[in-house]
Every structure is written in C-alpha cells, then in structure tokens.
C-alpha positions as CSV (number, residue, x, y, z in Angstrom):
1,X,58.6,-59.9,30.1
2,X,56.2,-58.2,27.8
3,X,54.7,-62.0,26.1
4,X,53.1,-61.4,22.5
5,X,51.0,-63.6,20.5
6,X,50.8,-64.3,16.9
7,X,53.8,-62.4,15.5
8,X,54.8,-62.1,12.4
9,X,58.5,-63.4,12.3
10,X,59.3,-62.3,8.9
11,X,60.3,-58.6,9.9
12,X,62.7,-60.1,12.8
13,X,65.0,-61.2,9.6
14,X,67.1,-60.1,7.3
15,X,65.7,-62.5,4.1
16,X,62.1,-61.4,5.6
17,X,60.2,-64.5,5.3
18,X,58.4,-66.9,8.0
19,X,55.1,-66.7,9.0
20,X,53.6,-66.0,12.7
21,X,55.2,-67.2,16.0
22,X,52.8,-68.8,18.6
23,X,54.4,-66.6,21.6
24,X,57.1,-63.7,21.4
25,X,58.8,-62.9,23.8
26,X,61.5,-59.7,24.0
27,X,64.0,-60.0,26.7
28,X,65.8,-57.2,27.3
29,X,68.1,-58.3,30.6
30,X,68.7,-61.9,31.9
31,X,65.6,-62.1,34.5
32,X,63.2,-61.9,31.6
33,X,65.1,-64.0,29.3
34,X,64.8,-67.0,32.2
35,X,60.7,-66.0,32.9
36,X,60.2,-66.1,29.5
37,X,62.4,-69.8,29.3
38,X,60.5,-70.8,32.8
39,X,56.8,-70.1,31.2
40,X,57.7,-72.3,28.2
41,X,58.6,-75.5,29.9
42,X,55.6,-74.5,32.3
43,X,53.4,-74.2,29.5
44,X,55.5,-77.5,27.4
45,X,56.1,-75.0,24.2
46,X,59.0,-75.7,22.3
47,X,61.5,-72.4,22.4
48,X,63.6,-70.8,19.6
49,X,65.8,-68.2,20.9
50,X,66.1,-65.1,17.9
51,X,69.1,-62.5,18.1
52,X,69.3,-60.5,14.7
53,X,68.0,-62.6,12.4
54,X,70.5,-62.2,9.5
55,X,71.3,-66.1,10.0
56,X,68.1,-67.9,10.4
57,X,65.1,-68.9,8.6
58,X,61.3,-69.8,9.6
59,X,59.0,-71.9,7.5
60,X,56.1,-70.5,5.9
61,X,53.6,-72.3,8.9
62,X,55.5,-70.2,11.8
63,X,56.9,-71.7,15.2
64,X,54.1,-73.4,16.9
65,X,55.6,-72.2,20.4
66,X,57.7,-69.3,21.5
67,X,60.3,-66.9,20.3
68,X,62.3,-65.5,22.5
69,X,64.3,-62.0,21.0
70,X,67.4,-61.9,23.2
71,X,68.1,-58.1,24.0
72,X,70.5,-57.8,26.3
73,X,72.7,-54.6,25.9
74,X,75.9,-53.3,27.4
75,X,79.2,-52.5,25.8
76,X,82.5,-52.3,28.2
77,X,86.0,-51.5,26.5
78,X,88.8,-52.0,29.2
79,X,92.2,-51.0,28.3
80,X,95.3,-51.9,29.5
81,X,98.9,-52.5,28.0
82,X,98.9,-53.9,24.6
83,X,95.3,-55.8,25.1
84,X,91.8,-54.3,25.7
85,X,89.1,-56.6,26.7
86,X,85.9,-56.2,25.8
87,X,82.6,-57.5,27.5
88,X,79.6,-56.8,25.2
89,X,75.8,-58.0,25.7
90,X,74.4,-60.3,23.3
91,X,71.8,-58.3,22.3
92,X,74.3,-55.5,20.9
93,X,74.5,-55.3,17.7
94,X,78.0,-57.0,15.6
95,X,79.0,-54.1,13.7
96,X,78.4,-51.1,15.9
97,X,81.5,-53.1,18.5
98,X,83.4,-53.3,15.3
99,X,83.1,-49.3,15.1
100,X,83.5,-48.9,18.4
101,X,87.0,-50.7,19.0
102,X,87.9,-49.4,15.7
103,X,87.5,-46.4,16.6
104,X,89.5,-46.6,19.2
105,X,92.3,-48.0,17.3
106,X,91.7,-52.5,18.3
107,X,92.7,-54.4,16.2
108,X,91.1,-58.2,15.6
109,X,88.0,-57.3,14.1
110,X,88.1,-55.1,12.1
111,X,88.0,-58.0,9.0
112,X,84.7,-58.7,10.5
113,X,83.3,-55.1,9.5
114,X,79.7,-54.8,8.2
115,X,78.8,-58.3,9.0
116,X,75.1,-58.2,10.2
117,X,73.7,-59.4,13.3
118,X,74.4,-59.5,16.7
119,X,77.0,-60.1,19.4
120,X,75.1,-63.7,20.8
121,X,75.2,-65.3,17.5
122,X,78.6,-64.5,16.9
123,X,80.2,-67.4,19.0
124,X,77.7,-69.8,17.5
125,X,78.7,-69.7,14.3
126,X,82.5,-68.9,14.6
127,X,81.5,-65.7,12.6
128,X,84.8,-65.0,10.0
129,X,85.6,-63.2,7.0
130,X,88.3,-62.1,5.2
131,X,90.7,-64.3,7.3
132,X,89.6,-63.5,10.9
133,X,86.9,-65.4,12.7
134,X,86.0,-64.6,16.4
135,X,87.4,-67.1,17.7
136,X,90.6,-65.7,17.7
137,X,90.0,-63.5,19.5
138,X,86.9,-64.7,22.3
139,X,88.5,-65.4,25.9
140,X,85.3,-66.4,27.4
141,X,81.2,-66.7,27.0
142,X,78.4,-66.5,28.8
143,X,75.6,-68.4,28.9
144,X,72.2,-69.7,30.4
145,X,71.7,-73.0,30.4
146,X,68.0,-73.6,29.0
147,X,66.6,-76.3,31.3
148,X,68.4,-75.2,34.4
149,X,68.7,-72.3,33.8
150,X,72.2,-72.1,35.8
151,X,74.8,-69.4,34.7
152,X,77.9,-70.4,33.2
153,X,80.6,-68.5,31.8
154,X,83.2,-70.5,29.3
155,X,86.6,-70.1,27.7
156,X,87.8,-70.1,23.9
157,X,89.0,-73.8,24.3
158,X,85.6,-74.9,25.7
159,X,83.8,-73.3,23.2
160,X,85.0,-76.1,20.5
161,X,85.5,-73.7,17.7
162,X,85.9,-74.5,14.7
163,X,85.1,-73.6,10.8
164,X,82.1,-71.8,10.8
165,X,80.7,-73.5,13.9
166,X,80.9,-74.4,17.6
167,X,79.8,-76.8,20.5
168,X,76.9,-74.2,20.4
169,X,75.6,-75.3,17.0
170,X,76.5,-79.1,17.5
171,X,76.7,-81.4,20.5
172,X,75.4,-78.5,22.3
173,X,73.2,-77.1,19.8
174,X,69.8,-76.0,21.8
175,X,71.4,-76.5,25.2
176,X,72.7,-73.0,25.6
177,X,71.8,-68.6,25.4
178,X,74.4,-66.9,25.1
179,X,74.3,-64.0,27.3
180,X,77.4,-61.9,26.9
181,X,80.8,-62.0,25.0
182,X,84.1,-60.7,25.9
183,X,87.3,-60.4,23.1
184,X,90.6,-59.4,23.7
185,X,91.9,-57.3,21.2
186,X,95.5,-56.0,20.7
187,X,96.3,-52.2,21.2
188,X,99.3,-50.3,19.2
189,X,98.8,-53.1,16.7
190,X,98.7,-52.4,12.6
191,X,97.0,-55.3,11.5
192,X,98.2,-58.2,9.5
193,X,96.2,-58.7,6.7
194,X,96.3,-62.9,5.4
195,X,93.4,-62.8,3.0
196,X,94.6,-61.9,-0.7
197,X,91.7,-60.1,-2.0
198,X,91.7,-57.5,1.7
199,X,95.2,-57.0,1.3
200,X,95.3,-57.0,-2.3
201,X,92.6,-54.1,-2.0
202,X,94.4,-52.2,0.9
203,X,97.9,-52.6,-0.5
204,X,96.2,-50.3,-3.5
205,X,95.2,-47.4,-1.4
206,X,98.0,-47.6,1.1
207,X,101.5,-49.4,3.0
208,X,100.1,-50.3,6.0
209,X,103.6,-50.3,7.8
210,X,104.0,-47.0,7.1
211,X,100.2,-45.7,8.9
212,X,99.7,-45.5,12.2
213,X,97.7,-48.2,14.4
214,X,94.7,-46.0,14.3
215,X,94.9,-45.6,10.5
216,X,95.7,-48.7,9.8
217,X,92.7,-50.3,11.5
218,X,90.7,-48.1,10.2
219,X,91.8,-48.4,6.7
220,X,91.0,-52.0,6.8
221,X,87.3,-51.7,7.9
222,X,86.8,-49.1,5.1
223,X,87.9,-51.7,2.8
224,X,86.4,-54.4,3.8
225,X,83.0,-52.3,3.7
226,X,83.8,-51.4,0.5
227,X,84.2,-55.0,-0.7
228,X,81.1,-56.6,1.6
229,X,79.1,-53.7,-0.8
230,X,80.4,-54.2,-3.9
231,X,78.6,-57.7,-3.3
232,X,75.6,-56.7,-0.8
233,X,76.8,-57.8,1.7
234,X,76.0,-55.0,3.7
235,X,72.2,-54.5,4.6
236,X,70.9,-51.9,2.3
237,X,66.4,-51.2,2.5
238,X,67.7,-50.2,-0.8
239,X,69.1,-53.6,-2.3
240,X,67.1,-56.4,-3.1
241,X,70.1,-58.4,-3.0
242,X,70.7,-57.9,0.9
243,X,67.6,-59.8,1.1
244,X,69.4,-62.6,2.4
245,X,71.0,-64.7,5.2
246,X,74.3,-63.7,3.8
247,X,76.2,-67.4,2.6
248,X,74.0,-69.7,2.1
249,X,76.5,-72.4,1.7
250,X,80.0,-73.2,3.4
251,X,82.6,-73.7,1.5
252,X,84.1,-77.4,2.0
253,X,87.3,-78.5,3.1
254,X,88.5,-81.3,1.4
255,X,91.2,-83.6,1.8
256,X,94.1,-83.9,-0.5
257,X,92.9,-87.1,-2.2
258,X,89.4,-85.2,-2.5
259,X,90.7,-82.3,-3.5
260,X,92.1,-84.8,-6.5
261,X,89.1,-86.5,-7.0
262,X,87.7,-83.0,-7.2
263,X,90.2,-82.1,-10.2
264,X,89.7,-85.6,-11.6
265,X,86.0,-84.5,-11.9
266,X,86.4,-81.5,-13.5
267,X,88.9,-82.5,-15.9
268,X,87.1,-85.3,-17.3
269,X,84.1,-82.5,-17.7
270,X,86.1,-81.0,-20.0
271,X,87.0,-78.1,-17.4
272,X,91.1,-76.5,-18.4
273,X,91.1,-73.3,-15.6
274,X,92.5,-74.6,-12.2
275,X,90.3,-75.1,-9.6
276,X,89.9,-71.9,-6.8
277,X,91.1,-73.0,-3.9
278,X,92.0,-71.1,0.2
279,X,94.5,-72.5,1.9
280,X,92.8,-74.6,5.5
281,X,94.7,-77.0,8.1
282,X,93.1,-79.7,7.5
283,X,92.9,-80.2,4.0
284,X,92.1,-78.0,1.0
285,X,89.0,-75.2,1.0
286,X,87.2,-74.2,-2.4
287,X,85.2,-71.9,-2.3
288,X,81.2,-72.9,-2.7
289,X,80.5,-69.9,-5.2
290,X,82.5,-71.5,-7.4
291,X,81.3,-74.8,-7.6
292,X,77.5,-73.4,-7.3
293,X,78.4,-71.1,-10.2
294,X,79.7,-74.6,-12.1
295,X,76.9,-76.8,-11.5
296,X,74.9,-74.2,-13.6
297,X,72.9,-71.7,-11.1
298,X,74.5,-68.1,-12.2
299,X,74.8,-65.0,-10.4
300,X,70.8,-63.5,-10.9
301,X,69.5,-66.5,-11.5
302,X,65.6,-66.7,-10.3
303,X,63.2,-68.8,-9.8
304,X,59.5,-68.4,-8.3
305,X,60.0,-65.9,-5.7
306,X,63.7,-66.9,-5.1
307,X,66.7,-66.6,-6.8
308,X,70.6,-65.8,-6.6
309,X,71.9,-62.2,-5.4
310,X,72.9,-60.6,-9.2
311,X,76.4,-59.8,-6.7
312,X,76.9,-63.0,-4.7
313,X,76.9,-66.8,-6.1
314,X,76.4,-68.0,-2.6
315,X,73.4,-65.1,-1.1
316,X,70.4,-67.1,-1.7
317,X,67.9,-63.7,-1.9
318,X,63.9,-63.7,-1.0
319,X,62.6,-61.2,-3.8
320,X,58.7,-62.0,-2.7
321,X,58.5,-65.5,-2.1
322,X,58.5,-67.9,0.0
323,X,60.2,-70.3,2.6
324,X,59.1,-73.6,0.6
325,X,59.9,-71.7,-2.4
326,X,63.6,-71.1,-0.8
327,X,64.6,-74.2,0.1
328,X,63.4,-76.0,-2.9
329,X,66.4,-73.5,-4.9
330,X,68.5,-74.6,-2.3
331,X,68.1,-78.8,-2.6
332,X,68.1,-78.1,-6.7
333,X,72.1,-76.3,-6.7
334,X,72.8,-79.0,-3.6
335,X,71.9,-81.9,-6.2
336,X,73.5,-80.0,-9.0
337,X,76.8,-80.0,-7.2
338,X,76.2,-83.1,-5.7
339,X,75.9,-84.6,-9.5
340,X,78.8,-83.3,-10.7
341,X,81.3,-82.7,-8.4
342,X,80.5,-85.7,-5.6
343,X,80.8,-82.9,-2.9
344,X,77.6,-82.5,-0.5
345,X,77.0,-78.5,0.7
346,X,76.9,-77.8,3.6
347,X,74.2,-75.5,4.6
348,X,75.5,-72.4,7.0
349,X,72.0,-70.7,8.5
350,X,69.9,-72.1,11.0
351,X,66.7,-73.3,9.4
352,X,63.8,-73.7,12.0
353,X,61.7,-76.2,12.7
354,X,59.5,-77.8,9.8
355,X,61.4,-76.1,7.6
356,X,64.6,-78.8,8.6
357,X,65.1,-81.2,6.0
C-alpha cells in the first residue's frame, strides 16, 4: 500500500475543492484496502473512502484522517441467452462500463451514459438518469465490512434501493466499502424509453422500432451524451460549468396532498403556469431545478467564488472559490425554496467531515 501524507484532495474531485488529507492511500486491490483500514484502526484515524470524486465535497481544512482511494479494476462480461452478466471492480470508470456494454449491444444502462464517477459509487447513490437507475439491473454488490474486514455479497433486495439512495447511504452509511458490482443486462432488446425529453430527442433521429437492438442502444447513448453536453453534465476540462458535483439537490417527491399545497402557494404568489412534474411511485416528483429558479436563483448566478451553472440550475460550480462559499450558497438556495414553497431541499452529494451542517 502506498501511504502518503498531506495530499491535496481538490485534484481528486470533479468540483476541485478541499484541503489536504492527513494520510492518503491508493488501494489498487482488496489486500491494500484491508491494509489501509487496518492502519487507520491501529492509529485511531477516521476513514473517508474515495472513488471518482464526482459526488463528494471536502472541507477547506481537509480531512484529519485517512482517505482510502478505491481503485479496484476488472471488467468481465458473460453473455448467455437473452441476458448478460457484467462484473466490474469498484474502481472501473462508470462510463467505460456503459460504453463497453453499448458496444456489445446490451441494454439496461445506456441512459446512464456520461455520468462521471466509478462503478463502486453507483449502488450507494442508486445512480439514475433519463428514466433508468442502476437498481434496475444490479444483481449483486460485493462489499468489505470496515470493522470486521468480512467480505460479503448483497443481492439487489438486500441493498435497500430507493430514489437516489440505498442502505449504504442510509442506515449502513460508512459501514461497508464496495469492492465490485454485478449487473444483469439484456441482449437482443431494443430499449424502451419512458423519459419524454430523451424519447423525443431520439424520435427526431430515428424510429427505434425500426432499428436493430445494436443500432438502437447506440443511438440512445449518443443522444443521452448530446443532451448531457448541452447541460454541461459531461466532464470537460474546457467547460467551467463542469467543475461541479452534478445535481446538488434531489428532486422532491411530494404526496398528493403536499403537491396540492404547493399549487396553492404557487397560485397565491401569482403563478399561472402549471408546475412541472414527473411521475413517482409514491406521489409526485417536482423538478428541484424549477423550485430553485422560481425561488430567485437563475442559471449563471455568481456569488463570491462559486455560482450556478449557466446551463443547469441544479449544478453549483466552483469558480475559484472555497467549500465554505459553496455551502453558503447552497444554504441560501435551500432557505429561499423553503420560504417560498415550504419544501426543504435534500442535498445529493456527500459533504465530508467538518463541512457537514
């Protein structure tokens, strides 16, 4: 294990923020990860597991313990009949997995193209976009228990998936380290698109029903990437809008009664246009971006050294500022939405250590 001291964390995150880690370990395999966790326990150090850094925000003061960067590789595809099992190490880049499965004509994760980060982070967050989420295809998550160093595999039901969440993010937060994930994808299947924006964009190019499964899944990936680039949601060193953690807030899911109350507030404030919504299993999903903009925070808003992406109202961006400035802006947005709509926004990224509210 390569254990380093006083390593700046900002370069290991997509938002480019964070001070130094007291200790930093690159863990290329399970043995090195076990060694890092053992060293941390012996020295009584707090541990922060790091993957691709696309969904994490470190404090300006850094992290006083050990940051273990998980870089376990390996990607295997086993095709049989109408399905294919894809087994990937936690350190595999997520979009490389998507690209490879699409190249083979497999369907099930093509709508998740262009999402930054590593495979190991996808079950924790239950990553999703354009009508798909990884919970739809995950069949197993192999983990290492931090305390006992026991290795175990959980099936999909055991992961407790929900909207952008899982047991790894809720009741078992910081209990496990993800080592690898197994996905079951479909062969010889033309994708069915349930997200209107994507379905309409694809329909402008071709009728999916007239394409082969291979052509169809490739077209969906190309279209998703184009849509994400329009919103600066594909990493690009030349685009300052991508110095973010993606969507900072989750889309609230309201009960029918809660949505009726939101409509009353909106109309009482003079709103005449209908509130945009998405279907949700347990109620009505309201776009957080709409709430943010209607609360007075528009795309392109700048404040100190941070701001809001000029292309996406949910992406808070680093414009040469600090974590403290970013979180101050987030709090202002949350307060404004709560005061105007009575809705408390939930943050999507992990805010580490001293940066927690």
